[in-house]
C-alpha positions in Angstrom: 174.7 93.9 43.3 175.2 95.2 39.8 172.4 96.8 37.8 173.0 97.8 34.2 170.2 100.4 34.0 168.4 102.3 36.8 165.2 104.2 35.8 164.3 107.1 38.0 160.8 108.2 37.1 157.7 109.1 39.2 155.4 107.7 36.4 155.2 104.3 38.1 153.4 102.4 35.3 155.9 103.7 32.6 158.9 102.9 34.8 157.5 99.4 35.4 156.8 98.8 31.8 160.2 100.1 30.6 162.0 98.0 33.2 160.2 94.8 32.3 160.8 95.4 28.6 164.6 96.0 29.2 164.9 92.9 31.4 163.1 90.8 28.7 166.0 91.8 26.3 168.8 91.0 28.8 169.4 94.5 30.1 169.3 94.1 33.9 167.1 97.0 34.9 165.5 98.3 38.1 163.5 101.4 38.8 162.8 103.9 41.6 160.3 106.8 41.7 162.0 109.5 43.7 165.3 111.1 44.4 165.8 109.7 47.9 165.2 106.1 46.7 167.7 106.7 43.9 170.4 107.8 46.3 169.6 104.9 48.7 169.8 102.5 45.8 173.5 103.4 45.2 174.2 102.3 48.8 173.7 98.7 48.0 174.0 98.5 44.2 176.4 99.4 41.4 174.8 101.0 38.3 176.2 101.4 34.8 173.6 103.9 33.4 170.7 106.0 34.6 167.5 107.1 32.8 166.5 110.2 34.8 163.2 112.1 34.5 163.2 115.8 35.2 159.9 115.9 37.1 160.0 113.6 40.1 157.0 114.7 42.1 158.3 116.9 44.9 161.9 116.3 43.6 163.8 117.7 40.7 165.8 115.5 38.3 168.2 118.4 37.7 169.0 118.6 41.4 169.4 114.8 41.6 171.8 114.9 38.6 174.0 117.4 40.4 174.2 115.2 43.5 175.0 112.1 41.4 177.7 113.9 39.5 179.5 114.6 42.8 180.2 110.9 43.2 179.8 109.1 39.8 180.6 109.7 36.1 178.3 106.9 34.8 176.2 108.0 31.8 173.0 109.8 32.7 170.3 110.1 30.0 167.5 112.5 30.8 164.0 111.4 29.8 161.3 114.0 29.8 158.1 115.3 28.2 159.6 118.8 28.5 160.9 119.8 25.2 162.2 123.4 25.5 165.7 124.2 24.4 166.4 125.6 27.9 165.6 122.3 29.5 167.8 120.4 27.1 170.7 122.8 27.7 170.3 122.7 31.5 170.3 118.9 31.4 173.5 118.7 29.3 175.2 121.5 31.2 174.8 119.9 34.6 176.1 116.5 33.7 173.6 114.8 31.5 175.0 112.8 28.5 171.9 112.9 26.4 168.2 114.0 26.4 165.4 111.8 25.2 161.9 113.1 24.7 158.8 111.4 26.0 156.8 109.6 24.7 159.5 107.3 23.6 159.4 104.0 21.7 160.6 101.2 23.9 162.5 99.5 21.1 164.4 102.7 20.1 165.1 103.5 23.7 166.5 100.0 24.3 168.7 100.3 21.3 170.1 103.6 22.6 170.6 102.2 26.1 172.4 99.1 24.7 174.7 101.3 22.6 175.6 103.5 25.6 176.2 100.5 27.8 178.5 99.0 25.1 180.3 102.2 24.7 180.8 102.8 28.4 182.1 99.2 28.8 184.5 99.7 26.0 185.7 103.0 27.5 186.3 101.3 30.9 188.1 98.4 29.2 190.3 100.7 27.1 191.3 102.7 30.2 192.5 99.5 31.8 194.3 98.1 28.7 196.2 101.2 27.4 198.8 103.2 29.1 199.0 105.4 26.1 199.4 109.2 26.4 197.9 111.5 23.8 199.1 115.1 23.5 198.6 118.2 21.5 199.7 121.8 22.3 199.8 122.2 26.1 197.3 119.4 26.6 198.2 115.8 27.7 195.8 112.9 28.0 196.6 109.8 30.2 194.1 107.2 29.0 195.3 104.7 31.5 194.2 106.9 34.4 191.5 108.9 32.6 193.3 112.1 33.3 193.7 115.3 31.3 196.2 118.1 32.1 196.1 121.5 30.5 199.2 123.6 31.0 200.2 121.2 33.8 197.0 121.5 35.7 194.6 118.5 35.9 191.0 119.2 34.8 187.9 117.2 35.3 186.0 115.7 32.4 182.8 113.7 32.2 183.0 110.3 30.6 181.6 111.4 27.2 183.8 114.6 27.2 186.9 112.4 27.9 186.0 110.0 25.1 185.2 112.8 22.7 188.5 114.5 23.4 190.4 111.2 23.0 188.8 110.6 19.6 189.6 114.1 18.3 193.1 113.8 19.6 193.6 110.4 17.9 192.5 111.9 14.7 194.0 115.4 15.1 194.7 117.6 12.1 192.0 116.1 10.0 188.3 116.8 9.6 186.1 114.6 11.7 182.5 114.6 10.6 179.5 114.8 13.0 178.3 111.4 11.8 181.7 109.9 12.5 181.6 111.3 16.1 178.0 110.0 16.6 179.0 106.5 15.4 182.4 106.2 17.2 181.9 108.3 20.4 178.2 108.0 21.1 177.9 104.6 19.4 174.7 105.5 17.5 173.3 107.9 14.9 170.3 109.0 17.1 172.2 111.5 19.1 171.4 115.1 17.9 173.6 118.0 17.0 172.6 119.8 20.2 174.2 117.1 22.4 177.4 117.2 20.4 177.5 121.0 20.3 177.2 121.2 24.1 180.0 118.7 24.7 182.2 120.5 22.2 181.5 123.8 24.1 182.3 122.2 27.4 185.6 120.9 26.1 186.6 124.3 24.8 185.8 125.9 28.1 188.0 123.4 29.9 191.0 123.2 27.5 191.0 126.4 25.5 192.6 129.6 26.8 190.1 131.5 24.8 187.0 129.3 24.3 185.3 131.7 21.9 188.4 131.8 19.7 189.6 128.2 20.0 193.1 127.3 19.1 192.6 123.6 19.1 189.0 122.4 18.5 188.0 124.1 15.2 184.5 124.1 13.8 184.3 123.0 10.1 180.9 124.6 9.2 178.4 122.2 7.8 180.7 119.2 8.3 182.1 118.7 11.8 185.3 119.5 13.7 189.0 119.3 13.6 191.5 119.2 16.5 194.4 121.3 15.2 197.9 120.7 16.5 200.5 122.8 14.9 203.4 121.8 17.1 
């Protein structure tokens, strides 16, 4: 059975309310309240997106995210009342695609979830329709198979990292503003600079020989980024 959005939150009333609201607006949603129920849910359902709380009673959303990332690359959006920079960075570093602070407005959260679902669906469709290969320097991107090779070695990218790299490669050798990336990669303008910066850093760590002195993904201070290909 296919579910568009799975909410994993030990605040039962909030999970129920959010789930009911999403279903009212045609986003097929279910909820669970702990890590074990989440993992069991995947045994009988397919899921397109997860809203994941950090505090799950005796469980940790961080630990659950790591387990999920071993088997799936679907978008994971953390939802939490914890607002420290350390929590945000941990969430994004272990595989989260975004970080949403509680309390949230249901209408705004729904808009973000719909945007992510639309983007994820487009990414999946594009990977099936195009056999196009993008290349720059010693990096090659096979969009048909969602594969990236650096100096002949295949590397693993998360869904958003792959889409971000493809967009930069499609528009290489020109400045791409942050707003352009928010609109065309994340599909909204709500995503913050912190999320983008972490994804850029991850890409540099995976494709650059010297991530702190990048040869490809250059920061254009105050504006955005440029993927430079001099070959």
